[in-house]
C-alpha positions as CSV (number, residue, x, y, z in Angstrom):
1,M,12.7,123.2,176.4
2,N,12.5,120.2,179.2
3,F,11.6,120.0,182.2
4,D,12.2,117.7,184.9
5,K,9.1,118.1,186.6
6,E,6.4,120.0,186.1
7,I,2.9,121.1,188.4
8,D,0.0,122.5,187.2
9,T,-1.5,125.0,190.0
10,S,-4.4,126.7,188.0
11,G,-7.2,127.8,189.9
12,L,-5.2,128.0,193.2
13,N,-4.5,131.4,194.6
14,C,-1.3,132.4,196.8
15,P,0.4,131.0,198.6
16,L,-0.2,127.8,197.2
17,P,1.2,127.8,193.9
18,I,4.7,128.8,195.8
19,L,3.5,126.1,198.6
20,K,3.4,123.2,195.9
21,A,6.3,124.4,194.0
22,K,8.3,124.7,197.1
23,K,7.3,121.0,198.1
24,A,8.4,120.2,194.0
25,L,11.6,121.5,194.1
26,A,12.6,119.3,197.2
27,E,12.1,116.4,195.3
28,L,14.6,117.6,192.4
29,Q,18.1,117.1,192.5
30,S,20.2,120.4,191.9
31,G,20.2,122.0,188.6
32,Q,17.4,120.3,187.7
33,T,14.0,122.3,186.1
34,L,11.3,122.6,187.6
35,K,7.9,124.0,185.0
36,V,4.9,125.8,187.2
37,V,1.5,126.5,185.5
38,A,-0.4,128.9,187.3
39,T,-4.0,131.1,186.7
40,D,-3.1,133.4,189.9
41,P,-1.9,136.9,188.3
42,G,0.1,137.7,191.5
43,S,1.8,134.8,191.1
44,L,4.3,136.6,188.2
45,R,5.4,138.7,191.2
46,D,4.8,136.4,194.4
47,F,7.6,133.7,191.9
48,Q,10.3,136.5,191.3
49,A,10.3,137.0,195.3
50,F,10.7,133.6,195.8
51,T,13.3,132.7,193.8
52,K,15.3,136.0,195.4
53,Q,14.6,134.8,199.0
54,T,15.3,130.8,198.3
55,G,18.3,131.2,196.0
56,H,16.4,129.0,193.2
57,E,16.6,130.6,190.0
58,L,14.0,131.3,188.1
59,I,15.1,130.7,184.1
60,D,11.8,132.1,182.3
61,Q,8.2,133.3,183.0
62,Q,5.3,133.6,179.8
63,T,2.1,134.8,180.0
64,A,-0.6,133.4,177.6
65,G,-4.4,134.9,178.1
66,T,-5.2,134.0,181.8
67,I,-2.0,131.3,182.3
68,F,1.2,132.2,184.0
69,I,4.5,129.6,183.5
70,H,7.4,130.1,185.6
71,V,10.4,127.6,184.9
72,L,12.9,127.1,187.9
73,R,15.9,125.8,188.6
74,R,17.1,124.1,191.8
75,R,20.0,125.6,193.4
């Protein structure tokens, strides 16, 4: 899968991954995708809540050991 932008928030805890994703999404056009790499286990539920509140689409979430990958599409 191709992404329009990717950010690495490894080592950051809530709410920093969400804040960095919000800023990155603001730089994208509607329909573009953002990949967020995180290490905070709470980011799974945080990104679910964030997309419900903002109207962005949560395309995918994956876990690989202690790495959590979130793919969002800008509304």
